[in-house]
Residue, then its C-alpha position, 0 to 999 in steps of 0.5 A: m235630591k237628598r230626599w229622593a236618595l232617602f226615598f230610594l234607600a228606603f225602597e232598597i231596604l224594604g226590598i232587602a227585608f222582603f227578600a231576606a224573609m222570602y228567599d232561601s239564600l244558598d250560601f247562607r243556608i250552607y253557613w247555617l248547616g255548617g254550624h249544625i255539623v261543625t263539631d261532628g268530626p270531619r263531616l263539615y268537609q266530607e259531606r255536601l251541604a245543600g248540594l255544595w261543599f262547605t269551603n270556608t274556614p272552620f272558624m266561619a262554621a264555628l261562628f254559626k254554631p250558636l246560630a244553628a239552634l235558631p230557625l233558618t228564616f229568623v237567622r237569615m233575616l238577622w244576618q241580612v240586617a247585620a250585613f246591611a249595617a256592615f255595608i253602611w259602616a263600610c260606606s261611612l269609613t270609605m267617605k272618611l278615608a276619602g275626606r269627603r262629606i258626601p251624604l251617607v244616604a246618597v253613597a249607600t243608595a248608589g252602592l246598593l246598585l253595584e252587582p257585587v253588593w246586592h249579589s252578596f245579599f242575594q247569596g247571604q254572603v259574608n263579604l260586606f262584613l269582611l269589607a267593614l272589618v278591614l276598612a275599620d282597621v285601615h281607618r285606625v291606621a290612617l289616624g295613627r291609632p293601634a289596629g289589626i284586630g279587624i283584619g285578623i278576624a276577617t282573615a280567620i273567616k276567609l283567608t283573602p283579607g290576609i293580604f292586608i297583614v302583608l300590607l301592614l308589614l310592608t308599610r312598617r306597621t309591625k305592631d299592627a301586623v302582629t296584632a292582626f296575625s295574633a287575632y287570626a291565630v286566636c280565632t283559628l285556635l279557638a276553631y280548632a278547640i271547638a272542631p279539631d277534626a274538621s280543622r285538621v281536614y281543612w288545613l291539611h287537605t281542603f285548604f289546597d283543593t280548588s276542585r271542590v268549587g266550579v273553577t270555570y264558572i263565569s262568576n269566578q273572575s280571577p286570572f285562574g278562572a279566566l284561564a281555566r275557561i279559555l283552556h277548557g278546564t284546569d288540566h292545562i294550567g301547570a306550575w307555570y301559573a304561579a308566576i302570574p299571581l306572584t307578579i300581580g301580587t308584587v306589583g299590586l302590593t308595591t303600588a299599595v305601599l307607595w300610596a300608603r307612604r304618601g299618606d293615602w290609605l284609601s288608595a292603598t286599601a283599594v289597590t290591596g283589595v283588588t290585588g287580593l282578588l287577582v291573586s286568589p284562584i277563586s274570586w266570585a263576582h260577589h267578592w268584588v265588593w272592593i269596588v266601593p273603595v275603588l270608585a271612591v278613589l277614582l271620584r275623589d281624584g277627579h277621574r270621573k270618566t273612569a269611575l263612570v265606566g267602572c259604575i257601568v261595568f259593576v252595575l250592569s255586570p255584563l259577564w252574566w249576559t255572556p253564555h254560561n252555566g255550562d254553555p260550550r260558548e263559555y269556554g275558549l278564546h273569542l270576542l266575548t272573552p273580555v266581556a265574560n271576564c269584565y271584572l278581571v279586566a277592570g281589576l287589572y286596569f285599576l292596578v295599572h292606572m294606580a301604578v301609572r299615577l305614581r309617576p312624578q309628573n302625575d304626582p297628585p296633591p296629598p289626600p284631603k284632611y277630614d274631620h274625625s268627628h264627622s259621624v254617621h249620624r250627622s251624615m244621615h241627618s244632613a241627607v234628610 
């Protein structure tokens, strides 16, 4: 079995390498083009790049400033190799937090089948880096070590991981929260020093503007996106909507804090990651890489049937089977609505599931201890 896992992983790696060399991933091209013009006044947020708006932070564009001097294909291949390394790192950290010695080869092979993971490679997205940065900090928190830099950098790249700063505050990891916010502030100020005009436009205008992206596109699996599709656009979504992310955020973070107080940082991380996706107005399908720690929690705690359903949903990704790309049947409320919003439904179910499991009669045993010296090399070697 281990040899078969190694064979399939090698096949997946070759597929990623070939894809990186041959396919012009759209989101990565936008990152690369953003690096070209980040210092050209406010152009970064006033001109379309490859037909789309640049919607990431100025710090993200600043990171691509040195990479913009290199050929696109070469940089894209380097990026995908680094993304794969980040994914392996994230899988290793997840298994350490779970206290399981499952061969890393098997975990990575299965993880690459999840649609949010391979979709991140397809688009050349940054999600796998963010997942690894956050998990690295949470792992340090679980060990009682100082943390926060990874979460701060991830927040400076894409704002959604900032919810983990709130988690640190609520779990009384105040020094780590201050470290995370300081890292975020340093990165943001650095971006301002490099691109002051672009930074002003982003933080004063673009940051609040959701009209620059296709909110109703089927890939947006947030409550805001689902309501926009059901109501045929965002015009009918008023100020009342603020109550929805506020409620989800309160329930999600409360649940995460209670799991953290039990010493179960993997559960706290999975719940917080999903909560961040649900409170954000834009949660593209490739943002849902948090399914990796979610499945780890379910499998570790013996909820195999729930984990199996989750695997089916996130491997087959039935949302793409429903009418989309502007099809009239993409909008309104009908029998396909739950399928078209299956990631959203799965995320809400997971939050309820984790909240219900907090009841005293469902109180699980403490998370298993794990060997801190168990390294990635050792896991890879055991798989061979």
